[in-house]
N, C-alpha and C positions, 0 to 999 in steps of 0.2 A: 251733237256736240263737237266743237273744233279744239284741235290741238296744234301742235307743231313740231316739226323736225328740221334736224341740219341736213341741209342738201348739199353743202360743200363748204370746204375750208381752204385757207390760203396763209402764208406766212411771209414776212420780209425782214431781213437783217442788212445792216450796213455792212460794207465790205471790209473796213478794217478790223483786224483781229488783234487784240492786246492779250498776250500770253503772259503766264506768272512770271516768267524771266524778264519780260518788259517791263513788269511793275516793280521788279526787284531792283532796277537801275534807278527809280525815282523814289521808293519807299523802302523802309526796313523791313524787307520780307523775303521769302523764296518760294519756289515751288513746292517743297516738301511741307513748309509750314501751312501754305494754303490749302494744298490738296488733304492733308489730314484732317483740317479743320472743318472744311466747307464741301471738299470735293471737286472743287472747281479747276480746270486747265486753262481754259479761254474765254473770252467774252467780246461780243462785237461792240464797237463804238462808233457812234455817228459822228461825223464832220461836218459835210455839207449839206446833210438831209435833216430837214426840221421834223418836229414831231407828226405834222400833218403829212409831211412825204413819207414816212414810215407806214404811217396808217393806210394811206391810199395806195402804196405797193402791195400790202396784205390783201386789203380789199378788192383790188383789181384781178389779183390771182383767183380769189375766191369767186368773185363773179364771174370769172372766164370758166373756171371748173364747174360751176353751177350751170352754164349756159344761160345765165340771167341777164338782162340788159338794165342799165341804171334807171330807167323809166318805171321798171317794174317793182323797183323798192319803196315802200310807203313809210318804213321808219329804220332810222340809223342811230344806234346806239354806240357810243365810245366809252370804254374804261380807261380812265389814266390818272395817275396822281402826279404828273409831270408837265401839265399843260401851261403855257405862259400866258397866253392871252385869255382874259377874262370872257369876253365877248366879241365876234361871235364865237360860240362854244366849239370846240374840237370836231364834234359830229356834224355841226353846221358847215365848217371849213372843208370836211372831207366830202360832204355831200356836194357842195359846190365845185369841187376840184372833179368828182366823178361825173357831173352832170346829172345828178338825181334832182328831178325838177320840184316836187313838193312834199318832202317827207316829213315826219316828225322827227325832229333831231335835238338828242340831249346827250349831254356827258355826265358821266357817272365816276365819283371818287370814292371807293373804298380800298383803295392801295392795292393790295397783292390779292386780295378776294373780289377785284372789280370785275372781272370778266363772267364769273358766276353770277355775281349780282346782275350784270348786265343781260346776260343770257336767260335769267330767271325773268327780268321784267319785260324784256321782248317776247317771251313765250307768253306771259300773262297778257299783253297786250293783243296778242293774236288769238289767244282763247278768249278774250272779251270782245273779240270783233273790231277791235280798233286798228288793225293792221293785218296784212295778207302775208306781206314778204318783208323780211326785216334784214339789215346788215348789221351784225354785232362785231365790233372790234375791242381788242385789247392792246393798247400800245403804250411804250415808255421811252424817253430818253433820259434814263437815270443818270447818265454821265454829266447832266446838267446840274444835278443837286449833290454830287459827290465833293466831299473834301479830300483831295487828292495826297494829303498829307497824314490822314488816318487810315492807318493800314488795317483797322478793324472793320472798316467798311468800304474802302477804296477797291480792295480784291474781290469784292462780292457781286456787284452789279453792272449789267450790260443794257445794251438798248437793242429793241425790236419792236415787232408788232405781228400780230395773229388775227384772223377774222373768220367768221362763220356767215354764211348766208342760211336763212331760216325760211319756211314756208308753212302756210296753214294746211293740215291734212285731218280727216275725220280722226276722232278720238281713238279709235280701234288702231289706228296707225301712228299713235304719238310716238315721237322719237326723244322728248325731253321730260325727264320724270320731275316730279314736285321739289322744290328746294327746301334744302334746311339751311337757314340763315339765321346770323344773330352777330352780337359782339360782347366784349367785355370792357365797357368803357373806362373802368376804374383803372384797367391795365394798359389804357391807350397810348400812354406815353414811352411804352417800351420799345415801339417804332415810331419815330415822330419826323416830319419833314417842315420845320419850322424857321421863321425869320422872315424878313422882307426881301432878302436875298437866300432863298430857301437851301437849308443844307440837311442831308439825311443823317439820323443818329438813331442808335439802337442799343437795347440792353440786350445783348447776346445771349446770355445765361437764361435771362428771364423768358425770351422767346422760345429758347430751345427747350426749356422744361415744359412750358405751356404746350408747345406744339406737339411734343412727344408723348404726352401723358392725356391731353383734352381732345386732340384732334380725330383719333381714331374712333371713340364712341360716337362722335357726330357724323362721322363718315359712314357707319355702319346705319346710323338713323336714316341718311339719306337713301341706303339700300333698302331698308325697310319701307319707305315710303313709297319707293318705286317697284315694291313687290319683289324684290331680288335678293338672293343670298350672296354674300361676298364670294363666295367660292364658285358662283355663276358667273362672275365678271371676266370678261376678256381682256380688259385692260384697267390700270390706274394712273391716272393724271393728277399729281398734285400740284399745288404752286411749288415751283422750281425754285426754294429758297435755300437748301442746304442738303447735300446728298446725305448725310447722317441722318436728317431729320426726316427724309423721303422714305429711307430704308427702315427706319424705326416705326413709322405710321404703317407701311406696307405689311411689314412682319406681324403687327397687331391685328391685320384685316381678316386674317384667314382666306387668303387669295389661293386660287389653284397654282400648282407649280408652274404651269405653262402660261400664266397671265403675265401679260405685257406691263411693265412697270416704268413710267416715264423717267428718264435721267438725262434729260437735255441740259440741266444745270451745268453739267461736266463741260460742255462746250459752249454754251451760251451765258452762263451765269445766272444770277437773279435778275429777271427782267419784270418784275412786279407784276401788273396786270396783264402784261403781254405773255407771261409764261406759261400759262395753261393752253392758250389756243397756238402759240407757237410749238409747243411740244406736241399736241395732238395732231396738228397738221402735219408735222414731219412723219410721225409715226403712221398716219394714213398714206402719205405720200410714199413712203418706203415700202408700204405693203405688209407692215407689221401687225396692223389693223385691218380688218376688212368690213364692208357694208354690212351694216345691222349687228356688227359686235356691241354688246353692252360695255360702256365705259363709266367708271366713276370719275367725275371731276371734282376737286377740292380745294379751294382757294382760301389762304388763311394769312394772316399778317399785320400790316399797317393798321394802327388804331385797333388792334387785336380784334378787328371785324373777319368774320368767316362765311362761307357760302358753299354748297356743292349740290351737286345733282347727278343722277345716273342719265346717259345719253346713250344714242344709238349712232354709230357711225354712219356718215353718208356713204 
């Protein structure tokens, strides 16, 4: 039997940092109001970099960390909800820029849960023998779809990318657990990106109530499918939606006291599909998580789609 594991991670954020004080100069808000509601202090905003530029930056770092050359990659999956071009898709554009010669290349959009969806589909492809090494990227330019006059949304989002390199391994060395995924389509409009010139909107209280009551049981199910108790996890990386949501979910999981909980939302804002790989890559780079550590990933949000799995750190 063949399985897959993550062999390396990488992340990239644009250099421009927008603070809460910067936002207070253009919209009716202030630092205390923002931090008390969502916990965000700063976010990165792309200026000259395109969506593909952000993805390539994270992918190059992941490939370098893996010691993998572009010609060794045979599948590229990119999760995003902010792509501008319909064709070629973002994955194909990223592959072209990196010089990956003949990969299967697809773009996936489940918004905030996109990276966990893309990771699962790449893992499934490797398990099925359809790929041997995959590049999985979560990337967003959320600043493209923000209404900068709407203080309920413009204070939340940021831009960035995170990437993972996967490789085939024997089943006993599997590093990506079974996925738990699904959606609640009847609540899909609670977070929406709509219109010909798309703008993001959300029903904040609806999302908050759903996330803080429904996500923890789903996350525990991902642990059960991986054969691990939440108390054995070394880390928990949820979608970086809102610090209050992250802490509420973490508090219900029964994590060990010394387990690492990602709180990158404080410095990066909500980067949708990029938030999980971005936060995970930073934790590994800083040495807060170590090789082989079991970490629960769980994405949720746009469309009220969700997905999560337990992975082993590279």
